[in-house]
MARMIVEX-777718 format. One record per residue (C-alpha): y, z, x; residue number from 1. Coordinates in steps of 0.25 Angstrom, whole numbers, plus 5000, padded with zeros to 4 digits. Each point is the difference from the previous one (the first is absolute). Layout:
<py = Y&pz = Z&px = X&num = NUM>
...
end
This chain:
<py = 5174&pz = 4619&px = 4781&num = 1>
<py = 5006&pz = 5014&px = 5006&num = 2>
<py = 5015&pz = 5001&px = 4995&num = 3>
<py = 5002&pz = 5013&px = 5008&num = 4>
<py = 5003&pz = 4993&px = 5012&num = 5>
<py = 5012&pz = 4993&px = 4993&num = 6>
<py = 5005&pz = 5013&px = 4993&num = 7>
<py = 5001&pz = 5007&px = 5014&num = 8>
<py = 5008&pz = 4989&px = 5005&num = 9>
<py = 5008&pz = 4998&px = 4988&num = 10>
<py = 5006&pz = 5016&px = 5004&num = 11>
<py = 5000&pz = 4998&px = 5015&num = 12>
<py = 5014&pz = 5007&px = 5003&num = 13>
<py = 5002&pz = 4987&px = 5010&num = 14>
<py = 5000&pz = 4991&px = 4987&num = 15>
<py = 5007&pz = 5009&px = 4991&num = 16>
<py = 5011&pz = 4999&px = 5011&num = 17>
<py = 4999&pz = 4986&px = 4998&num = 18>
<py = 5002&pz = 5000&px = 4986&num = 19>
<py = 5012&pz = 5010&px = 5001&num = 20>
<py = 5006&pz = 4989&px = 5009&num = 21>
<py = 5000&pz = 4990&px = 4989&num = 22>
<py = 5004&pz = 5010&px = 4989&num = 23>
<py = 5013&pz = 5003&px = 5009&num = 24>
<py = 5003&pz = 4986&px = 4999&num = 25>
<py = 4999&pz = 4998&px = 4986&num = 26>
<py = 5007&pz = 5013&px = 4997&num = 27>
<py = 5012&pz = 4995&px = 5009&num = 28>
<py = 5000&pz = 5013&px = 5009&num = 29>
<py = 5005&pz = 5000&px = 5013&num = 30>
<py = 4988&pz = 5006&px = 5007&num = 31>
<py = 4996&pz = 4992&px = 5013&num = 32>
<py = 4995&pz = 5001&px = 5012&num = 33>
<py = 5010&pz = 4998&px = 5013&num = 34>
<py = 4997&pz = 4986&px = 5006&num = 35>
<py = 4999&pz = 5006&px = 5014&num = 36>
<py = 4991&pz = 5010&px = 4995&num = 37>
<py = 4990&pz = 4990&px = 4992&num = 38>
<py = 4999&pz = 4991&px = 5014&num = 39>
<py = 4997&pz = 5015&px = 5006&num = 40>
<py = 4988&pz = 5003&px = 4990&num = 41>
<py = 4995&pz = 4985&px = 5002&num = 42>
<py = 4999&pz = 5001&px = 5015&num = 43>
<py = 4994&pz = 5013&px = 4999&num = 44>
<py = 4987&pz = 4997&px = 4990&num = 45>
<py = 4997&pz = 4986&px = 5008&num = 46>
<py = 5002&pz = 5011&px = 5014&num = 47>
<py = 4991&pz = 5010&px = 4992&num = 48>
<py = 4989&pz = 4990&px = 4995&num = 49>
<py = 4999&pz = 4992&px = 5014&num = 50>
<py = 4998&pz = 5013&px = 5006&num = 51>
<py = 4991&pz = 5005&px = 4993&num = 52>
<py = 4992&pz = 4988&px = 5000&num = 53>
<py = 5001&pz = 4998&px = 5015&num = 54>
<py = 4994&pz = 5014&px = 5001&num = 55>
<py = 4988&pz = 4997&px = 4990&num = 56>
<py = 4997&pz = 4988&px = 5008&num = 57>
<py = 4999&pz = 5006&px = 5015&num = 58>
<py = 4988&pz = 5008&px = 4993&num = 59>
<py = 4993&pz = 4987&px = 4996&num = 60>
<py = 4993&pz = 4991&px = 5009&num = 61>
<py = 5004&pz = 4984&px = 4998&num = 62>
<py = 4988&pz = 4994&px = 4992&num = 63>
<py = 4996&pz = 4987&px = 4994&num = 64>
<py = 5003&pz = 5007&px = 4986&num = 65>
<py = 5014&pz = 5001&px = 5006&num = 66>
<py = 5002&pz = 4987&px = 5005&num = 67>
<py = 4995&pz = 4993&px = 4987&num = 68>
<py = 5010&pz = 5009&px = 4992&num = 69>
<py = 5011&pz = 4994&px = 5008&num = 70>
<py = 4996&pz = 4986&px = 4998&num = 71>
<py = 4998&pz = 5003&px = 4985&num = 72>
<py = 5014&pz = 5006&px = 4999&num = 73>
<py = 5007&pz = 4988&px = 5007&num = 74>
<py = 4991&pz = 4991&px = 4991&num = 75>
<py = 5007&pz = 5006&px = 4986&num = 76>
<py = 5013&pz = 5000&px = 5006&num = 77>
<py = 4997&pz = 4984&px = 5004&num = 78>
<py = 4992&pz = 4998&px = 4985&num = 79>
<py = 5010&pz = 5007&px = 4991&num = 80>
<py = 5012&pz = 4992&px = 5003&num = 81>
<py = 4994&pz = 4987&px = 4998&num = 82>
<py = 4995&pz = 5000&px = 4988&num = 83>
<py = 5010&pz = 5009&px = 4994&num = 84>
<py = 5011&pz = 4989&px = 5005&num = 85>
<py = 4993&pz = 4989&px = 4992&num = 86>
<py = 5001&pz = 5008&px = 4987&num = 87>
<py = 5014&pz = 5005&px = 5002&num = 88>
<py = 5004&pz = 4983&px = 5004&num = 89>
<py = 4997&pz = 4998&px = 4986&num = 90>
<py = 5011&pz = 5008&px = 4993&num = 91>
<py = 5010&pz = 5004&px = 5012&num = 92>
<py = 5006&pz = 4991&px = 5012&num = 93>
<py = 4994&pz = 4998&px = 5013&num = 94>
<py = 5009&pz = 5010&px = 5007&num = 95>
<py = 4997&pz = 5011&px = 4989&num = 96>
<py = 4986&pz = 4997&px = 5000&num = 97>
<py = 4998&pz = 5001&px = 5014&num = 98>
<py = 5006&pz = 5012&px = 5002&num = 99>
<py = 4995&pz = 5008&px = 4989&num = 100>
<py = 4986&pz = 4995&px = 5006&num = 101>
<py = 5003&pz = 5005&px = 5013&num = 102>
<py = 5004&pz = 5013&px = 4994&num = 103>
<py = 4988&pz = 5002&px = 4992&num = 104>
<py = 4992&pz = 4996&px = 5012&num = 105>
<py = 5007&pz = 5010&px = 5010&num = 106>
<py = 4999&pz = 5016&px = 4996&num = 107>
<py = 5008&pz = 5011&px = 4996&num = 108>
<py = 5000&pz = 5011&px = 5010&num = 109>
<py = 5003&pz = 5010&px = 4990&num = 110>
<py = 4991&pz = 4997&px = 4990&num = 111>
<py = 4989&pz = 5001&px = 5011&num = 112>
<py = 5007&pz = 5016&px = 5004&num = 113>
<py = 4998&pz = 5002&px = 4985&num = 114>
<py = 4985&pz = 4996&px = 5000&num = 115>
<py = 4998&pz = 5008&px = 5013&num = 116>
<py = 5005&pz = 5012&px = 4991&num = 117>
<py = 4991&pz = 4997&px = 4988&num = 118>
<py = 4988&pz = 4999&px = 5009&num = 119>
<py = 5005&pz = 5014&px = 5006&num = 120>
<py = 5000&pz = 5005&px = 4987&num = 121>
<py = 4986&pz = 4997&px = 4998&num = 122>
<py = 4996&pz = 5006&px = 5013&num = 123>
<py = 4998&pz = 4987&px = 5006&num = 124>
<py = 5004&pz = 4996&px = 5014&num = 125>
<py = 5008&pz = 4987&px = 5004&num = 126>
<py = 4993&pz = 4993&px = 5013&num = 127>
<py = 5011&pz = 4996&px = 5011&num = 128>
<py = 4995&pz = 4986&px = 5001&num = 129>
<py = 5006&pz = 4998&px = 4986&num = 130>
<py = 5014&pz = 5002&px = 5004&num = 131>
<py = 4996&pz = 4990&px = 5011&num = 132>
<py = 4996&pz = 4990&px = 4990&num = 133>
<py = 5012&pz = 5003&px = 4991&num = 134>
<py = 5009&pz = 4996&px = 5011&num = 135>
<py = 4993&pz = 4988&px = 5005&num = 136>
<py = 5001&pz = 4994&px = 4984&num = 137>
<py = 5016&pz = 5002&px = 5000&num = 138>
<py = 5002&pz = 4986&px = 5007&num = 139>
<py = 4990&pz = 4990&px = 4997&num = 140>
<py = 5004&pz = 4999&px = 4985&num = 141>
<py = 5015&pz = 4998&px = 5004&num = 142>
<py = 4995&pz = 4989&px = 5010&num = 143>
<py = 4991&pz = 4993&px = 4990&num = 144>
<py = 5010&pz = 5002&px = 4989&num = 145>
<py = 5012&pz = 4993&px = 5008&num = 146>
<py = 4990&pz = 4989&px = 5004&num = 147>
<py = 4997&pz = 4997&px = 4986&num = 148>
<py = 5016&pz = 4999&px = 4998&num = 149>
<py = 5001&pz = 4990&px = 5012&num = 150>
<py = 4988&pz = 4991&px = 4995&num = 151>
<py = 5004&pz = 5000&px = 4984&num = 152>
<py = 5015&pz = 5001&px = 5001&num = 153>
<py = 5006&pz = 4985&px = 4997&num = 154>
<py = 5014&pz = 5004&px = 5005&num = 155>
<py = 4996&pz = 4996&px = 5015&num = 156>
<py = 5014&pz = 5003&px = 5004&num = 157>
<py = 4997&pz = 5016&px = 5000&num = 158>
<py = 4991&pz = 5003&px = 5012&num = 159>
<py = 4995&pz = 5013&px = 5003&num = 160>
<py = 4997&pz = 5004&px = 5015&num = 161>
<py = 4986&pz = 5003&px = 5004&num = 162>
<py = 5007&pz = 5009&px = 5011&num = 163>
<py = 5007&pz = 5008&px = 4990&num = 164>
<py = 4989&pz = 5001&px = 4990&num = 165>
<py = 4992&pz = 5007&px = 5011&num = 166>
<py = 5010&pz = 5009&px = 5006&num = 167>
<py = 5002&pz = 5005&px = 4985&num = 168>
<py = 4986&pz = 5002&px = 4999&num = 169>
<py = 4995&pz = 5007&px = 5012&num = 170>
<py = 5013&pz = 5008&px = 5002&num = 171>
<py = 5004&pz = 5004&px = 4988&num = 172>
<py = 5003&pz = 5016&px = 5001&num = 173>
<py = 4990&pz = 5004&px = 4990&num = 174>
<py = 4988&pz = 4993&px = 5007&num = 175>
<py = 5007&pz = 5005&px = 5013&num = 176>
<py = 5000&pz = 5016&px = 4997&num = 177>
<py = 4986&pz = 4999&px = 4993&num = 178>
<py = 4993&pz = 4994&px = 5012&num = 179>
<py = 5009&pz = 5008&px = 5009&num = 180>
<py = 4996&pz = 5014&px = 4994&num = 181>
<py = 4986&pz = 4994&px = 4999&num = 182>
<py = 4997&pz = 4998&px = 5015&num = 183>
<py = 5009&pz = 5013&px = 5003&num = 184>
<py = 4991&pz = 5008&px = 4992&num = 185>
<py = 4988&pz = 4993&px = 5006&num = 186>
<py = 5005&pz = 5005&px = 5014&num = 187>
<py = 5003&pz = 5013&px = 4996&num = 188>
<py = 4991&pz = 5012&px = 5000&num = 189>
<py = 4996&pz = 5010&px = 4989&num = 190>
<py = 5007&pz = 5010&px = 5008&num = 191>
<py = 5014&pz = 4992&px = 5001&num = 192>
<py = 4998&pz = 4996&px = 4986&num = 193>
<py = 4999&pz = 5013&px = 4995&num = 194>
<py = 5013&pz = 5003&px = 5005&num = 195>
<py = 5007&pz = 4991&px = 4991&num = 196>
<py = 4989&pz = 5002&px = 4987&num = 197>
<py = 5009&pz = 5007&px = 4991&num = 198>
<py = 5011&pz = 4990&px = 5001&num = 199>
<py = 4988&pz = 4987&px = 4998&num = 200>
<py = 4993&pz = 5008&px = 4991&num = 201>
<py = 5006&pz = 5011&px = 4992&num = 202>
<py = 5013&pz = 4994&px = 4996&num = 203>
<py = 4993&pz = 4986&px = 4996&num = 204>
<py = 4997&pz = 5002&px = 4986&num = 205>
<py = 5014&pz = 5006&px = 4997&num = 206>
<py = 5008&pz = 4989&px = 5009&num = 207>
<py = 4991&pz = 4989&px = 4991&num = 208>
<py = 5004&pz = 5005&px = 4985&num = 209>
<py = 5016&pz = 5001&px = 5005&num = 210>
<py = 4996&pz = 4984&px = 5005&num = 211>
<py = 4995&pz = 4997&px = 4986&num = 212>
<py = 5012&pz = 5006&px = 4994&num = 213>
<py = 5009&pz = 4990&px = 5007&num = 214>
<py = 4990&pz = 4989&px = 4997&num = 215>
<py = 5001&pz = 5003&px = 4986&num = 216>
<py = 5014&pz = 4999&px = 5000&num = 217>
<py = 5000&pz = 4988&px = 5008&num = 218>
<py = 4991&pz = 4994&px = 4990&num = 219>
<py = 5007&pz = 5004&px = 4988&num = 220>
<py = 5012&pz = 4993&px = 5005&num = 221>
<py = 4993&pz = 4986&px = 5002&num = 222>
<py = 4993&pz = 5000&px = 4986&num = 223>
<py = 5013&pz = 4999&px = 4993&num = 224>
<py = 5002&pz = 4985&px = 5005&num = 225>
<py = 4984&pz = 4997&px = 5001&num = 226>
<py = 4997&pz = 4995&px = 4985&num = 227>
<py = 5010&pz = 4989&px = 5002&num = 228>
<py = 4991&pz = 4992&px = 5008&num = 229>
<py = 4989&pz = 5000&px = 4987&num = 230>
<py = 4987&pz = 5007&px = 4999&num = 231>
<py = 4993&pz = 4992&px = 5011&num = 232>
<py = 5003&pz = 5008&px = 5012&num = 233>
<py = 4998&pz = 5013&px = 4993&num = 234>
<py = 4985&pz = 4996&px = 4996&num = 235>
<py = 4997&pz = 4995&px = 5013&num = 236>
<py = 5006&pz = 5013&px = 5006&num = 237>
<py = 4991&pz = 5008&px = 4991&num = 238>
<py = 4987&pz = 4992&px = 4999&num = 239>
<py = 4997&pz = 4993&px = 5014&num = 240>
<py = 5001&pz = 5013&px = 5007&num = 241>
<py = 4989&pz = 5007&px = 4992&num = 242>
<py = 4992&pz = 4987&px = 5002&num = 243>
<py = 5001&pz = 5000&px = 5014&num = 244>
<py = 4999&pz = 5015&px = 5002&num = 245>
<py = 4987&pz = 5000&px = 4992&num = 246>
<py = 4993&pz = 4987&px = 5006&num = 247>
<py = 5003&pz = 5004&px = 5014&num = 248>
<py = 4995&pz = 5013&px = 4997&num = 249>
<py = 4989&pz = 4995&px = 4996&num = 250>
<py = 4997&pz = 4989&px = 5012&num = 251>
<py = 5003&pz = 5012&px = 5010&num = 252>
<py = 4987&pz = 5006&px = 4998&num = 253>
<py = 4995&pz = 4988&px = 5007&num = 254>
<py = 5006&pz = 5005&px = 5013&num = 255>
<py = 5001&pz = 5016&px = 4997&num = 256>
<py = 4991&pz = 5009&px = 4995&num = 257>
<py = 5011&pz = 5011&px = 5000&num = 258>
<py = 5007&pz = 5003&px = 4986&num = 259>
<py = 5014&pz = 5003&px = 5006&num = 260>
<py = 5000&pz = 4986&px = 5007&num = 261>
<py = 4997&pz = 4993&px = 4989&num = 262>
<py = 5009&pz = 5007&px = 4991&num = 263>
<py = 5012&pz = 4998&px = 5011&num = 264>
<py = 4996&pz = 4986&px = 5001&num = 265>
<py = 5002&pz = 4998&px = 4985&num = 266>
<py = 5013&pz = 5007&px = 5002&num = 267>
<py = 5004&pz = 4990&px = 5011&num = 268>
<py = 4997&pz = 4989&px = 4992&num = 269>
<py = 5007&pz = 5005&px = 4988&num = 270>
<py = 5014&pz = 5004&px = 5005&num = 271>
<py = 5011&pz = 4991&px = 5003&num = 272>
<py = 5010&pz = 5000&px = 5012&num = 273>
<py = 5015&pz = 5003&px = 4994&num = 274>
<py = 5004&pz = 5004&px = 5016&num = 275>
<py = 4995&pz = 4991&px = 5010&num = 276>
<py = 4998&pz = 4987&px = 4991&num = 277>
<py = 5015&pz = 5001&px = 4995&num = 278>
<py = 5006&pz = 5002&px = 5014&num = 279>
<py = 4992&pz = 4988&px = 5005&num = 280>
<py = 5003&pz = 4992&px = 4988&num = 281>
<py = 5015&pz = 5002&px = 5000&num = 282>
<py = 5001&pz = 4995&px = 5014&num = 283>
<py = 4991&pz = 4988&px = 5000&num = 284>
<py = 5000&pz = 4996&px = 4984&num = 285>
<py = 5013&pz = 5005&px = 4995&num = 286>
<py = 4997&pz = 4990&px = 4988&num = 287>
<py = 4989&pz = 5010&px = 4996&num = 288>
<py = 5007&pz = 5009&px = 4989&num = 289>
<py = 4999&pz = 5015&px = 5003&num = 290>
<py = 5002&pz = 5003&px = 4984&num = 291>
<py = 4986&pz = 4994&px = 4998&num = 292>
<py = 4993&pz = 5005&px = 5010&num = 293>
<py = 5005&pz = 5014&px = 5004&num = 294>
<py = 5000&pz = 5005&px = 4985&num = 295>
<py = 4984&pz = 4993&px = 4999&num = 296>
<py = 4995&pz = 5008&px = 5012&num = 297>
<py = 5008&pz = 5014&px = 4999&num = 298>
<py = 5003&pz = 5002&px = 4984&num = 299>
<py = 4988&pz = 4994&px = 4994&num = 300>
<py = 4989&pz = 4999&px = 5010&num = 301>
<py = 5002&pz = 5013&px = 5008&num = 302>
<py = 4999&pz = 5009&px = 4987&num = 303>
<py = 4987&pz = 4992&px = 4995&num = 304>
<py = 4993&pz = 5003&px = 5013&num = 305>
<py = 5003&pz = 5014&px = 5001&num = 306>
<py = 4998&pz = 5002&px = 4985&num = 307>
<py = 4989&pz = 4992&px = 4996&num = 308>
<py = 4996&pz = 4993&px = 5012&num = 309>
<py = 4995&pz = 5012&px = 5010&num = 310>
<py = 4990&pz = 5007&px = 4988&num = 311>
<py = 4994&pz = 4986&px = 4998&num = 312>
<py = 4998&pz = 4996&px = 5014&num = 313>
<py = 4995&pz = 5013&px = 5002&num = 314>
<py = 4990&pz = 4999&px = 4989&num = 315>
<py = 4996&pz = 4987&px = 5006&num = 316>
<py = 4998&pz = 5005&px = 5014&num = 317>
<py = 4992&pz = 5011&px = 4995&num = 318>
<py = 4990&pz = 4992&px = 4991&num = 319>
<py = 4996&pz = 4989&px = 5011&num = 320>
end
């Protein structure tokens, strides 16, 4: 195995800023990104990746491969929460098992954005329709997770409204912005897109580095109380993403011949949501413990994916 990719990723400035954020917490520094600034950067990253994806999509005709790729993405977001739920249910309450399963079946837009940057560093281009697939994968996992909680919940007095589930799955801010930017990018002409290119392209990596610094600070704070729940959540959050990413990178070879697409499918399967799913669970399943699924997704799975995961999925995608 060629470990140059791993070493290259470990010295990536964006990753190093993430590590700096964690160190800042343990050094008890007063370093922090203002909340409003952090939210703006999050919105910027989603806007930029959606718009660029729309531009790419406008240059591609809708083919059978694209349709199969979309169906494959939805399959991933349904299959992962089903099988992970039954693993989690053996050790955790049903509410927590369903919330964590939904998080791992859904996707992390920030991990996706980091993966796009990783592709660009290898002179590879993201296909626009993969942005649409990412957005499509956000909602099914949330719905499946909540259905599983409803089925296996022994406290029948606690009901989850289907209308609430659907609303928070499809109108979630990150999903709406990604899809909206994708459509706007698709409709904009090349000349119109060129007018905002410095904002969507040139500033992207700098904003990504600052955002990961903020993510590092947040992760460092949440890691402090994480091990109160034992080793099982930590091991799950470390092993399952690598398994999901590797397996679905390999399976994606049956729906696409493109290396970048295979890599992105691996990233989407491996990532875990720490924005959309927690927001939905907070409203629909308040008994689910955010002290479990948030640190698992953000403080363990996210760094595992951007350090070990990306080089592994890329190597598998290249070897197929």
